[in-house]
SERO-4910 file (N, C-alpha, C, O; in steps of 0.05 Angstrom, whole numbers):
BEGIN
 pado doro    nc1    nc2    nc3   cac1   cac2   cac3    cc1    cc2    cc3    oc1    oc2    oc3
  Met    A   -184  -1404   -520   -166  -1424   -506   -160  -1443   -529   -136  -1450   -534
  Ala    A   -181  -1453   -541   -181  -1474   -564   -162  -1465   -584   -144  -1480   -592
  Thr    A   -165  -1438   -593   -149  -1427   -615   -121  -1427   -608   -105  -1433   -626
  Gln    A   -112  -1420   -584    -85  -1419   -575    -72  -1450   -575    -49  -1454   -582
  Glu    A    -88  -1469   -567    -80  -1494   -565    -75  -1504   -595    -55  -1517   -601
  Lys    A    -94  -1497   -613    -92  -1504   -640    -67  -1494   -653    -52  -1509   -666
  Asn    A    -61  -1468   -650    -40  -1455   -658    -12  -1469   -646      8  -1473   -661
  Gly    A    -13  -1474   -620      9  -1487   -607     13  -1515   -622     36  -1522   -628
  Thr    A     -7  -1530   -627     -6  -1555   -641     10  -1553   -671     26  -1568   -681
  Glu    A     -1  -1530   -681      7  -1525   -710     38  -1521   -709     53  -1532   -725
  Arg    A     45  -1505   -689     75  -1500   -689     93  -1524   -683    115  -1528   -693
  Gln    A     81  -1540   -665     97  -1565   -659     96  -1585   -683    113  -1601   -687
  Asp    A     76  -1582   -697     75  -1603   -722     88  -1592   -745     89  -1605   -766
  Glu    A     98  -1566   -744    109  -1554   -768    134  -1568   -777    151  -1576   -760
  Asp    A    135  -1571   -803    159  -1586   -816    185  -1572   -809    186  -1547   -813
  Pro    A    206  -1585   -800    231  -1573   -793    241  -1561   -815    254  -1541   -812
  Ala    A    237  -1572   -840    248  -1561   -864    235  -1530   -867    250  -1512   -874
  Asp    A    210  -1526   -862    196  -1501   -868    211  -1480   -846    218  -1458   -853
  Gln    A    216  -1490   -818    229  -1474   -799    254  -1465   -810    262  -1442   -808
  Leu    A    268  -1485   -822    300  -1478   -833    298  -1457   -853    314  -1439   -853
  Glu    A    277  -1460   -872    278  -1442   -895    269  -1414   -887    277  -1394   -899
  Asn    A    252  -1412   -866    245  -1383   -852    266  -1373   -835    262  -1352   -822
  Phe    A    290  -1386   -832    309  -1378   -812    336  -1380   -826    343  -1401   -837
  Ser    A    350  -1357   -824    376  -1358   -839    396  -1343   -820    389  -1325   -804
  Ile    A    420  -1352   -823    445  -1339   -806    462  -1327   -827    473  -1342   -843
  Gly    A    466  -1304   -828    486  -1290   -846    511  -1295   -841    517  -1305   -819
  Glu    A    530  -1289   -859    559  -1292   -856    568  -1268   -841    563  -1245   -848
  Phe    A    583  -1276   -818    596  -1255   -800    624  -1251   -807    633  -1229   -809
  Leu    A    638  -1271   -811    667  -1269   -819    671  -1282   -845    659  -1303   -850
  Ser    A    688  -1270   -862    690  -1283   -891    710  -1308   -886    723  -1310   -865
  Pro    A    711  -1325   -908    727  -1348   -905    759  -1339   -901    773  -1351   -886
  Ser    A    767  -1317   -917    794  -1310   -914    800  -1301   -886    822  -1305   -875
  Gln    A    780  -1287   -873    784  -1279   -845    787  -1302   -825    804  -1301   -807
  Ile    A    770  -1321   -829    771  -1346   -812    800  -1361   -817    814  -1368   -798
  Asn    A    806  -1364   -843    830  -1376   -848    854  -1364   -834    870  -1378   -822
  Ala    A    855  -1339   -836    878  -1325   -822    873  -1329   -792    893  -1331   -779
  Leu    A    850  -1332   -780    849  -1333   -751    856  -1364   -745    868  -1369   -724
  Met    A    850  -1382   -762    856  -1411   -760    888  -1415   -758    897  -1431   -743
  Glu    A    901  -1403   -771    928  -1405   -773    945  -1394   -752    969  -1401   -750
  Val    A    933  -1378   -736    945  -1366   -709    943  -1384   -689    922  -1397   -688
  Glu    A    962  -1388   -670    963  -1404   -646    962  -1387   -619    952  -1395   -598
  Asp    A    973  -1366   -624    976  -1346   -600    950  -1332   -596    940  -1320   -616
  Val    A    938  -1332   -573    912  -1319   -566    913  -1290   -570    894  -1278   -581
  Asp    A    937  -1277   -562    938  -1251   -564    940  -1240   -592    933  -1217   -598
  Glu    A    950  -1258   -610    951  -1251   -640    921  -1254   -649    912  -1237   -664
  Ile    A    908  -1275   -641    880  -1280   -648    863  -1255   -641    847  -1246   -658
  Gln    A    868  -1244   -617    852  -1220   -607    860  -1198   -627    843  -1184   -638
  Arg    A    885  -1196   -631    889  -1172   -650    876  -1173   -676    864  -1154   -685
  Leu    A    877  -1196   -689    862  -1200   -713    834  -1196   -711    822  -1184   -729
  Met    A    821  -1207   -690    790  -1205   -684    784  -1175   -682    764  -1166   -693
  Glu    A    799  -1159   -670    796  -1130   -665    796  -1117   -694    780  -1099   -700
  Gly    A    813  -1126   -711    811  -1117   -739    786  -1123   -754    775  -1107   -769
  Cys    A    777  -1149   -749    754  -1159   -763    730  -1143   -750    712  -1136   -765
  Leu    A    727  -1135   -722    704  -1122   -714    707  -1092   -718    690  -1077   -710
  Asn    A    729  -1082   -731    734  -1053   -732    729  -1038   -705    717  -1017   -705
  Val    A    740  -1048   -683    736  -1033   -658    761  -1013   -658    782  -1019   -670
  Glu    A    757   -989   -644    777   -970   -647    795   -968   -618    819   -960   -618
  Asp    A    781   -976   -596    798   -970   -576    790   -988   -552    780   -978   -532
  Pro    A    794  -1014   -555    784  -1037   -535    800  -1035   -510    793  -1047   -490
  Glu    A    823  -1018   -509    839  -1016   -484    825  -1001   -462    830  -1007   -438
  Thr    A    808   -982   -471    797   -965   -452    764   -966   -457    750   -957   -439
  Asn    A    754   -976   -480    724   -976   -484    717  -1003   -475    727  -1023   -484
  Leu    A    699  -1002   -455    692  -1029   -441    672  -1045   -459    672  -1069   -456
  Lys    A    656  -1033   -476    635  -1047   -494    653  -1060   -514    649  -1084   -520
  Glu    A    672  -1047   -526    690  -1060   -546    705  -1082   -535    705  -1103   -547
  Ala    A    718  -1078   -510    732  -1099   -499    714  -1124   -494    724  -1146   -497
  Val    A    689  -1122   -486    672  -1141   -481    667  -1157   -508    668  -1181   -509
  Leu    A    661  -1142   -529    655  -1155   -554    677  -1170   -564    672  -1191   -575
  Val    A    702  -1162   -562    726  -1175   -571    729  -1201   -554    734  -1222   -565
  Asp    A    726  -1199   -528    727  -1223   -512    706  -1243   -520    712  -1267   -522
  Tyr    A    683  -1235   -524    661  -1254   -530    666  -1270   -557    662  -1294   -560
  Tyr    A    676  -1255   -576    681  -1270   -601    708  -1284   -602    711  -1305   -615
  Val    A    728  -1274   -588    752  -1290   -587    751  -1314   -571    765  -1334   -577
  Ser    A    734  -1315   -549    730  -1338   -533    716  -1358   -548    723  -1381   -547
  Gly    A    691  -1350   -564    676  -1368   -580    693  -1382   -605    691  -1405   -611
  Phe    A    709  -1366   -617    728  -1376   -635    748  -1396   -625    754  -1416   -638
  Cys    A    760  -1389   -602    781  -1407   -590    767  -1433   -582    778  -1455   -584
  Trp    A    741  -1430   -572    728  -1457   -564    721  -1474   -586    721  -1499   -584
  Gly    A    714  -1461   -610    708  -1478   -634    736  -1488   -644    737  -1511   -654
  Lys    A    756  -1475   -643    781  -1483   -655    790  -1508   -636    801  -1527   -647
  Glu    A    786  -1506   -610    798  -1529   -594    782  -1553   -599    791  -1574   -589
  Arg    A    758  -1553   -613    742  -1577   -617    747  -1583   -645    730  -1598   -656
  Asn    A    770  -1572   -659    779  -1582   -684    753  -1577   -707    748  -1593   -725
  Phe    A    739  -1554   -704    719  -1549   -723    733  -1541   -749    754  -1527   -749
  Asn    A    721  -1550   -771    731  -1541   -796    725  -1514   -805    712  -1500   -789
  Leu    A    731  -1503   -829    724  -1477   -837    695  -1472   -840    686  -1451   -832
  Gln    A    680  -1490   -849    650  -1485   -850    639  -1484   -821    623  -1467   -813
  Gln    A    648  -1500   -808    635  -1501   -778    644  -1478   -763    628  -1468   -748
  Leu    A    667  -1470   -766    676  -1444   -752    660  -1421   -762    654  -1403   -747
  Ser    A    653  -1419   -788    637  -1398   -802    610  -1399   -791    598  -1378   -786
  Gly    A    598  -1422   -788    571  -1425   -776    572  -1415   -747    555  -1399   -739
  Leu    A    591  -1424   -730    593  -1417   -703    596  -1388   -700    584  -1377   -682
  Met    A    611  -1376   -715    617  -1344   -714    591  -1329   -723    585  -1306   -715
  Gly    A    578  -1342   -739    551  -1330   -749    529  -1332   -725    514  -1313   -721
  Leu    A    529  -1353   -710    511  -1357   -692    518  -1342   -665    501  -1335   -649
  Leu    A    545  -1337   -662    555  -1319   -641    543  -1291   -646    533  -1278   -627
  His    A    544  -1282   -670    539  -1255   -681    505  -1253   -680    494  -1232   -674
  Leu    A    494  -1273   -686    463  -1271   -686    453  -1267   -658    436  -1250   -652
  Leu    A    465  -1285   -639    451  -1283   -614    462  -1255   -601    447  -1243   -585
  Met    A    484  -1246   -606    494  -1221   -592    480  -1195   -605    477  -1174   -593
  Glu    A    473  -1199   -632    454  -1177   -647    428  -1177   -635    416  -1156   -633
  Asn    A    418  -1199   -627    389  -1202   -614    391  -1189   -591    372  -1174   -584
  Leu    A    414  -1192   -576    415  -1181   -550    419  -1149   -551    403  -1134   -539
  Gln    A    440  -1141   -565    450  -1115   -566    432  -1096   -581    428  -1074   -571
  Asp    A    422  -1103   -607    408  -1087   -623    375  -1090   -623    360  -1070   -623
  Lys    A    366  -1116   -622    337  -1121   -620    328  -1123   -592    303  -1124   -588
  Arg    A    344  -1125   -571    337  -1121   -545    319  -1149   -538    298  -1147   -525
  Leu    A    327  -1172   -547    310  -1194   -541    313  -1204   -514    335  -1202   -503
  Ser    A    294  -1214   -501    299  -1225   -472    316  -1253   -473    321  -1264   -495
  Leu    A    323  -1263   -452    337  -1288   -451    322  -1309   -462    333  -1325   -477
  Glu    A    296  -1312   -456    277  -1337   -465    275  -1333   -495    274  -1354   -508
  Glu    A    274  -1307   -507    269  -1307   -536    296  -1313   -549    295  -1324   -571
  Asn    A    318  -1306   -540    343  -1314   -549    350  -1343   -552    363  -1354   -569
  Ile    A    339  -1354   -530    340  -1383   -527    325  -1398   -552    335  -1416   -566
  Leu    A    302  -1387   -555    287  -1401   -574    303  -1394   -605    304  -1410   -623
  Gln    A    312  -1370   -607    329  -1364   -632    352  -1386   -635    358  -1395   -657
  Leu    A    364  -1393   -612    385  -1415   -616    372  -1441   -623    383  -1458   -638
  Ala    A    348  -1445   -612    337  -1472   -619    327  -1474   -648    328  -1495   -660
  Arg    A    318  -1450   -658    310  -1449   -688    334  -1451   -704    332  -1465   -724
  Ala    A    358  -1439   -697    380  -1440   -713    392  -1468   -715    404  -1473   -736
  Leu    A    391  -1487   -695    398  -1514   -694    377  -1533   -705    383  -1557   -706
  Thr    A    357  -1526   -711    334  -1542   -721    346  -1553   -750    357  -1539   -767
  Gly    A    342  -1580   -751    347  -1595   -774    375  -1611   -774    382  -1627   -791
  Ile    A    390  -1604   -749    416  -1619   -748    409  -1648   -741    393  -1653   -723
  Gly    A    421  -1665   -754    416  -1696   -752    396  -1707   -771    395  -1731   -774
  His    A    380  -1690   -785    359  -1696   -802    373  -1699   -833    379  -1679   -846
  Ser    A    376  -1723   -843    388  -1726   -868    373  -1712   -892    385  -1705   -912
  Val    A    348  -1710   -888    329  -1699   -908    337  -1668   -909    333  -1656   -930
  Leu    A    346  -1655   -890    353  -1629   -888    380  -1620   -894    387  -1596   -892
  Lys    A    397  -1639   -903    423  -1633   -908    427  -1612   -932    415  -1612   -953
  Asp    A    446  -1595   -923    452  -1573   -940    431  -1550   -942    435  -1531   -958
  Lys    A    412  -1553   -928    389  -1535   -928    395  -1509   -910    386  -1486   -914
  Gly    A    410  -1516   -891    416  -1492   -870    447  -1492   -863    461  -1512   -862
  Lys    A    457  -1468   -857    484  -1462   -850    494  -1479   -828    517  -1487   -830
  Leu    A    479  -1485   -807    488  -1501   -786    482  -1533   -787    485  -1548   -767
  Thr    A    474  -1541   -811    473  -1570   -812    499  -1582   -816    500  -1606   -817
  Val    A    522  -1568   -819    546  -1578   -818    555  -1592   -791    575  -1606   -789
  Phe    A    542  -1586   -775    545  -1599   -746    529  -1624   -741    507  -1628   -752
  Asn    A    541  -1642   -727    529  -1665   -720    512  -1662   -694    513  -1641   -681
  Val    A    498  -1681   -688    480  -1679   -659    499  -1673   -636    493  -1656   -620
  Asp    A    522  -1687   -633    537  -1686   -609    549  -1656   -608    551  -1645   -587
  Gln    A    556  -1645   -633    568  -1617   -635    547  -1595   -631    553  -1572   -624
  Ala    A    524  -1604   -635    502  -1584   -630    497  -1584   -599    492  -1563   -588
  Lys    A    498  -1605   -588    498  -1608   -557    518  -1590   -546    513  -1572   -530
  Asp    A    541  -1595   -555    564  -1578   -542    562  -1550   -547    571  -1534   -530
  Ile    A    551  -1541   -569    545  -1513   -576    524  -1504   -556    527  -1482   -546
  Ile    A    505  -1517   -550    484  -1507   -530    496  -1504   -502    490  -1485   -487
  Ser    A    514  -1525   -496    526  -1524   -469    546  -1499   -467    548  -1487   -446
  Tyr    A    559  -1491   -490    577  -1468   -490    560  -1443   -484    567  -1426   -467
  Phe    A    540  -1441   -499    523  -1417   -497    510  -1412   -469    503  -1391   -459
  Lys    A    507  -1439   -459    493  -1437   -429    512  -1426   -412    504  -1409   -396
  Ile    A    539  -1433   -412    559  -1426   -391    573  -1399   -400    589  -1389   -384
  Ser    A    568  -1387   -424    579  -1363   -432    558  -1340   -433    555  -1326   -413
  Leu    A    543  -1337   -455    525  -1314   -460    501  -1318   -440    493  -1300   -426
  Phe    A    488  -1342   -440    462  -1344   -424    466  -1340   -394    450  -1327   -381
  Gln    A    487  -1351   -384    492  -1349   -355    497  -1324   -347    490  -1317   -325
  His    A    509  -1307   -366    515  -1280   -357    498  -1257   -373    506  -1234   -376
  Tyr    A    474  -1266   -382    459  -1251   -397    450  -1223   -387    450  -1203   -401
  Arg    A    443  -1224   -361    437  -1198   -346    457  -1178   -348    451  -1155   -351
  Leu    A    484  -1187   -346    506  -1171   -346    510  -1159   -375    514  -1135   -379
  Tyr    A    508  -1175   -393    507  -1165   -421    488  -1141   -426    495  -1120   -437
  Glu    A    463  -1149   -416    440  -1132   -421    448  -1102   -409    444  -1082   -422
  Cys    A    459  -1104   -385    466  -1079   -372    488  -1064   -387    490  -1040   -388
  Met    A    504  -1080   -397    528  -1070   -412    519  -1054   -437    528  -1032   -442
  Phe    A    499  -1067   -454    495  -1056   -479    467  -1042   -481    460  -1033   -503
  Thr    A    451  -1041   -461    426  -1028   -460    422  -1008   -440    404   -990   -443
  Val    A    437  -1009   -418    433   -988   -397    453   -964   -401    477   -968   -402
  Pro    A    443   -940   -402    462   -920   -407    481   -914   -384    474   -915   -361
  Arg    A    503   -909   -391    523   -905   -370    532   -877   -365    541   -864   -383
  Asp    A    530   -866   -342    538   -838   -336    569   -837   -341    585   -855   -335
  Gln    A    575   -813   -351    602   -810   -353    613   -789   -332    606   -765   -331
  Met    A    628   -801   -318    641   -787   -291    668   -777   -298    685   -792   -308
  Val    A    673   -751   -293    699   -742   -292    711   -739   -264    703   -721   -249
  Val    A    728   -756   -256    739   -757   -230    763   -741   -229    783   -746   -243
  Gly    A    762   -721   -211    788   -704   -204    793   -703   -176    776   -707   -159
  Thr    A    816   -696   -172    822   -697   -140    847   -675   -139    864   -674   -156
  Glu    A    845   -659   -116    866   -641   -111    879   -644    -83    867   -644    -61
  Gln    A    907   -646    -88    920   -653    -64    940   -630    -57    953   -619    -74
  Ile    A    941   -626    -32    958   -604    -21    979   -619     -7    973   -635     11
  Ile    A   1003   -613    -16   1028   -623     -6   1045   -604      6   1054   -585     -6
  Glu    A   1049   -608     33   1066   -587     50   1094   -596     49   1099   -619     55
  Ile    A   1112   -581     41   1139   -585     37   1154   -572     60   1149   -549     66
  Ala    A   1173   -586     73   1187   -574     98   1204   -551     87   1213   -549     64
  Glu    A   1205   -534    105   1222   -509     97   1250   -516    102   1257   -535    116
  Pro    A   1268   -499     91   1294   -504     99   1302   -506    127   1291   -492    145
  Ala    A   1320   -524    131   1326   -528    160   1340   -502    175   1364   -500    178
  Gln    A   1326   -485    182   1338   -460    195   1319   -452    212   1296   -459    209
  Ala    A   1328   -437    234   1309   -426    252   1292   -404    243   1301   -388    227
  Pro    A   1267   -403    252   1258   -417    277   1245   -445    270   1235   -458    288
  Phe    A   1246   -453    244   1231   -475    235   1249   -501    245   1273   -503    239
  Pro    A   1234   -520    261   1250   -538    272   1265   -560    252   1253   -568    232
  Val    A   1287   -570    257   1299   -591    240   1287   -617    244   1277   -622    266
  Pro    A   1288   -634    224   1277   -661    230   1288   -675    251   1311   -670    258
  Leu    A   1273   -695    265   1283   -708    289   1308   -725    281   1308   -738    261
  Glu    A   1327   -723    297   1352   -740    290   1347   -770    294   1362   -785    282
  Glu    A   1328   -780    309   1323   -806    312   1313   -819    287   1315   -843    283
  Gly    A   1301   -801    271   1286   -814    249   1304   -823    224   1295   -836    206
  Ile    A   1330   -814    226   1345   -822    201   1373   -828    213   1379   -820    235
  Pro    A   1389   -841    198   1417   -847    206   1431   -823    216   1426   -801    206
  Tyr    A   1447   -825    234   1462   -803    244   1482   -793    220   1486   -769    219
  Glu    A   1492   -809    204   1510   -799    185   1498   -781    166   1509   -761    157
  Ile    A   1473   -789    159   1456   -772    137   1447   -745    151   1448   -724    139
  Phe    A   1439   -748    176   1431   -723    189   1456   -702    192   1454   -678    187
  Ser    A   1477   -714    201   1500   -696    207   1510   -684    179   1520   -662    177
  Lys    A   1508   -700    158   1521   -691    133   1502   -672    116   1511   -655    101
  Phe    A   1472   -677    119   1459   -662    100   1434   -644    116   1420   -627    103
  Leu    A   1430   -650    142   1408   -637    153   1417   -621    178   1404   -602    186
  Ser    A   1439   -629    190   1443   -614    217   1452   -583    211   1467   -577    193
  Leu    A   1441   -567    228   1447   -537    223   1476   -529    230   1487   -533    251
  Pro    A   1486   -516    211   1517   -507    213   1512   -482    238   1495   -465    238
  Val    A   1532   -485    257   1531   -465    277   1548   -442    267   1570   -446    258
  Pro    A   1536   -415    269   1554   -393    257   1577   -388    274   1577   -391    298
  Lys    A   1598   -379    259   1624   -375    269   1620   -351    292   1634   -353    312
  Glu    A   1604   -333    289   1604   -313    310   1591   -320    336   1594   -308    357
  Asp    A   1576   -342    332   1566   -354    359   1587   -372    373   1589   -371    397
  Thr    A   1601   -386    359   1622   -404    371   1648   -391    382   1659   -399    402
  Glu    A   1655   -370    369   1680   -357    377   1682   -347    404   1703   -350    415
  Pro    A   1665   -335    415   1664   -325    445   1664   -351    465   1676   -351    486
  Val    A   1649   -372    456   1649   -395    471   1676   -406    472   1688   -412    493
  Glu    A   1686   -409    444   1712   -423    448   1737   -409    463   1754   -421    475
  Val    A   1734   -381    459   1753   -366    474   1751   -368    504   1770   -369    519
  Glu    A   1726   -369    510   1723   -370    542   1732   -401    553   1743   -403    575
  Ile    A   1727   -420    538   1736   -444    546   1767   -447    545   1779   -456    564
  Asn    A   1777   -440    525   1809   -439    520   1821   -423    544   1841   -430    556
  Glu    A   1807   -400    552   1821   -385    571   1817   -399    601   1834   -396    619
  Lys    A   1794   -415    604   1793   -430    630   1813   -450    631   1827   -452    651
  Leu    A   1816   -467    607   1837   -488    608   1862   -476    611   1879   -489    624
  Arg    A   1870   -452    601   1897   -440    604   1901   -437    634   1922   -447    645
  Val    A   1881   -423    649   1883   -417    674   1888   -441    690   1908   -443    705
  Gln    A   1872   -459    687   1873   -485    701   1902   -501    695   1913   -515    712
  Glu    A   1910   -498    672   1937   -510    665   1959   -496    680   1977   -509    691
  Glu    A   1957   -470    681   1979   -455    695   1979   -460    725   2000   -463    737
  Ala    A   1955   -462    740   1952   -466    767   1963   -496    772   1977   -501    792
  Phe    A   1957   -517    753   1967   -542    760   1997   -544    754   2010   -561    766
  Thr    A   2008   -530    738   2037   -531    733   2049   -517    755   2070   -525    764
  Ser    A   2038   -496    765   2050   -482    789   2051   -500    816   2070   -498    832
  Lys    A   2028   -517    821   2028   -536    840   2050   -558    839   2061   -568    860
  Ile    A   2054   -566    815   2072   -587    811   2101   -576    819   2118   -589    832
  Glu    A   2104   -551    809   2131   -540    813   2137   -537    841   2159   -542    850
  Asn    A   2117   -528    858   2119   -525    887   2124   -552    899   2141   -554    917
  Leu    A   2112   -571    890   2119   -601    903   2144   -609    897   2156   -626    911
  Gln    A   2157   -598    874   2183   -610    867   2205   -594    882   2228   -602    881
  Lys    A   2200   -571    897   2218   -557    910   2228   -572    937   2211   -585    950
  Pro    A   2252   -569    944   2261   -583    967   2251   -572    992   2258   -583   1013
***
């Protein structure tokens, strides 16, 4: 127990300069890449350039690539909105890459990654440490803003990022088979569509069944014959009435 307390005391009393020398953040984006991103105002264009920087192949359908692009684009735009200069944006992008690499490749827990952020920001505000670290280009207020940003972005959704990059995902091939029944031609014995379901003009023009001539001719002959007989009888009655 005493040994643990002693080690803890030694870590607390460790010179910030020693901590900074033992911790480094590599360059994630080159100055030319950051300059190209800084000159662009449209977010969609920034995203396109970032996809080239990340060498992603298919962010439209690959969810992991889409998440990475969104992570770096959001971080860059956040720093740009705060008028970070070239060196500050370079440090911010390096820090974004460091914490994501810790999560994706090194599988660090949330607590361990928070400690990594604290170590990276060590020395900010100490004049004696000027130019000793990549992130000493920030002042204390900017460092606080950076901590707040990671709190509401990466750290708040840490479990989701862990699931995305560390949990294997099953590949599912989803298929479906549909059977579509097409109405047969409108001819007996198949019933024609209901007349009430569509306008009469359309029904009569396109769907109504034509009546065969051989079926209509006997009916027409019979009707015409009855009408002729009735007409003759009616004419005969009128002529009888007209006789004196």
